[in-house]
N, C-alpha and C positions, 0 to 999 in steps of 0.2 A: 873824496872829500864827501863829507856827510849831507844830506838836504835835507831840507825842514819835515820833508814827507817823511823820511827814513827817519828821521829823531826822531818826530810825534810818534812814528811806531815802535820805536828804538823803547822810548818810555813806557809806549800803550802796554807792551808785552811785558816789561819787567815788574809791573804795578802788579799784574794778572797771573803771577809765579803760585804765589800766596793768600789765602784771604782772612777777612777781618771784619767783624763788627761792633757795634756800639749800641747799648740800647739805654736810654733816659726813661727813669724811674719816676716816681712821686718825691722821691726821696734819694736817688742815688743815680749815678750811672755805671755800667757793669762792660768792660772788654772781654772780646774771645777773640782768640788768632789762631789760626791753622798755618805751623812752620813744619812746611815738606822738608824731610829729614831727605838729602839727596847719596848721604853717605851712612854707610852702617858703621865707618868709625869714626862717628861722631859721639861726643860725651853730652849724655843727656843734659836738654838745658842749655845749649851752647850759643843756640841761635835763638833770638832774644829781639822782637819787636815790638813791645813794651816797655814805655820810656815812663820813669819819673822824671817831668820838668822842675815843678815846685813840689812841696810838697802837698799842695791840696790839688794839682793839676796831673792828668795821665794822658801818655799820646801814645799813639800809633801809627808807625809809621810804613808805609808799604810801598817797596821800587828799588831802586840800586842803594845796596848799603852804605856804600860812600858816602852817596847825595845824602841817607838819610843822618849819618852822624854828623854831619853839617849842619843840617836843617835843628836836630836836637841840641849842639851846642848855639846855634845861632836863637832857641828860644828860650834855652835859661840863662843866656848873657844879656836877653829883653826882660826875663822875669829879675835875676841882682840888680840890672840897673833902675830898676822899678823900684826895687824894697830899697836902694839905694841913696834915688832920688823924694822919693815921699813917703819911707818911713812905714811900708804895708803891704801886701803880697797885691800882687797884678790882679786885676780882674780879667778872668780868663776872656771876656770880649775884647779888651786891650789887647791882648797877647794877640788871639787868633787877627785882628786886626793889624797891627805890626808886622809879623810873619808872613800874611797874606801879602803884603804891600810888597814884602820882601823878596817874594817867590814870585812876584810879578814882575820884579824889577827884573830878571832874569830872563825875562819873557823879554825884554826890550831891545837890548843892545847886542850886536852880531858878534862882539870881544867875549862875552860868556851864553852859555846854553840852559837852556833851563833844566829847571831840578825834577830828575825823573823819580818822584814821589808823589801820593796821596798821602795828607795826614788828619786824623781823629784825633780831637781832643776833647777831653771831658773834666768835668771840674761841680765839685759842692760851695757852693757860698752863703750867706747870709740870706740870700732870695731864692735859695735852692739850686737843684741840681743843672748844669748847662752841659750840652753837644755841640762840637761845631766840625765841620769839614771842610781841609783845603784841598781843593786840586792844584795840577800841577801846575796849571795857566797862570794861580795867582786867586781865584775866585773862591770867596769861602761860604759857604750856609751853614744855619740855624739847623740842626734837625733832633726827633724823637726818637730816630733809629734809623740807626742805618749802614752799608755794609759797603767796604773796599777791597779790591783785587779781582780775583778771580770768581766766578760764579755771584758776582755782584748782583744780577740782577733775581736772580734763584732765592738769594740770601732775602734782599730786600724783600720778595715776595713772604717769606718766612714771618719776620719781622713785624708785617702788616695784618699779621693772623692773629699778634698778641694784645692782650689787654692791658698795657703798659702798665696803669696808673692802679690796675688790680692785683698787682702782682707784690711779692716781697723781694726784698734786693737776692734773698736766698733764691728764689723760686727764678726772678731772673736772669741769675748764673747761669742755674739749671736750664733753662729754654736756650739762653746762649749757646750754651754746650752743645744742647740737642741741634740748633740750628745748625754749628759747624760741620757737625756729622752728618745730618742730614743733604748738604750740598756737596759733601766731600766726593773727588770725582775716585773708586776703588780701583779703577782700572789703569790710569796715565798716575795717579798719586796716592802709590798703596800705603805707606808710611808716613804719619806726619804728629806731629806735637803740639798737644793743645795747652793753650796760656789764656789765662781768665786773672782779671784785676780786677775791681769797683773805688769807688771813693763816693762817699755818701754820708748822711746823719749816721749812719751802722758803724760808719767808721773815724767818725769826728773828725768828719771830713779831708780826711789822709787819702790820697791816694795810695795803694798798696795791692799787693797779691791775695787771693781769696785764702783763707786759712786750707791746710793740706786736708782736714776732715770733707770739709766742701768741698773740695775742689774732686775728692773721688767721688763723692757721694754724684757730681754732676755730670761725670764725663760714666760713669755707670748709667745714671737717669740718661743721658744720651744713647750710648749702645743699646740697653731696653728697648729705647723706643723706636732706634734703628729696626732691630730684631724683631720686632712688632709689625713694622713696615713693612718688613721683607715677607713675613708670613701671612700679609694678608694680603700682597702682591699673588705670591704661589697660591693664597688659596682661588682665587680670582681667574687664575690664566687655570 
C-alpha cells in the first residue's frame, strides 16, 4: 500500500530526473530543457518535454511521462473549449488557472492520486510575454524566470544573475542553453539532449522550436562557456 509520504517522495523523485528552465524577456519567453539519454539505442529527439498547447502557448512538463500526456491533453482541451465558446484564443492566465484547479482536484480525493508533474507555461499576448509555473499540488505562480526538475536551485541562481530585459531573444536562448550546461551533472548524467523553444514578438506570437542555426550557436556558446569555466577552475587550483 502506497502511503502519502511515499507517494510524495515518488513524485518528487520523478520530477528531479531532468531539468528545465524558462526565462521571460521584455518581448519573449524562452524554454530550455535537458533530456537525459538513458539508452544509446534511443533515436535523437525521441524524448520530448516541450509541447505546443495552442499556437501561442508553449508548455514544459517534468515528471511522470504518463501524467504529462494527461496534463497536455487536458490543457489542449481547455484551449479548444475556450475557442469554441468565445471565438478567441485563451489567455495564458485563464488556462493556468483552469489547469491548476484540475491538478489541485486530484489532491483532494482518495479515489485519485496527485499528478506527478511540474508544469511551465509561456505565452506572448497583446500585453506582452507571460510565464507561469504549476506545482503538483495545483499551486500556480507567475515568474520572470524559473526552473523545475533536477538542480532547480542552482539553475534558479544562474537565472537571477541575468538582466533579462536587456537581452535580445537570441541572447536569452544562448543564456538559457548555457545554464542547462552549467548545472548539468556530468558524473551522474553524462549524456543528454538539449531542447530549445521560444514564443514572442520575434515569432509573431507563435510558440515554436528555435531555428537550427540559432540552436547550434546556442549549444556552441554554452559548451565554450563551460570549458572556460573549467579552465578558470584549473588555474585557481
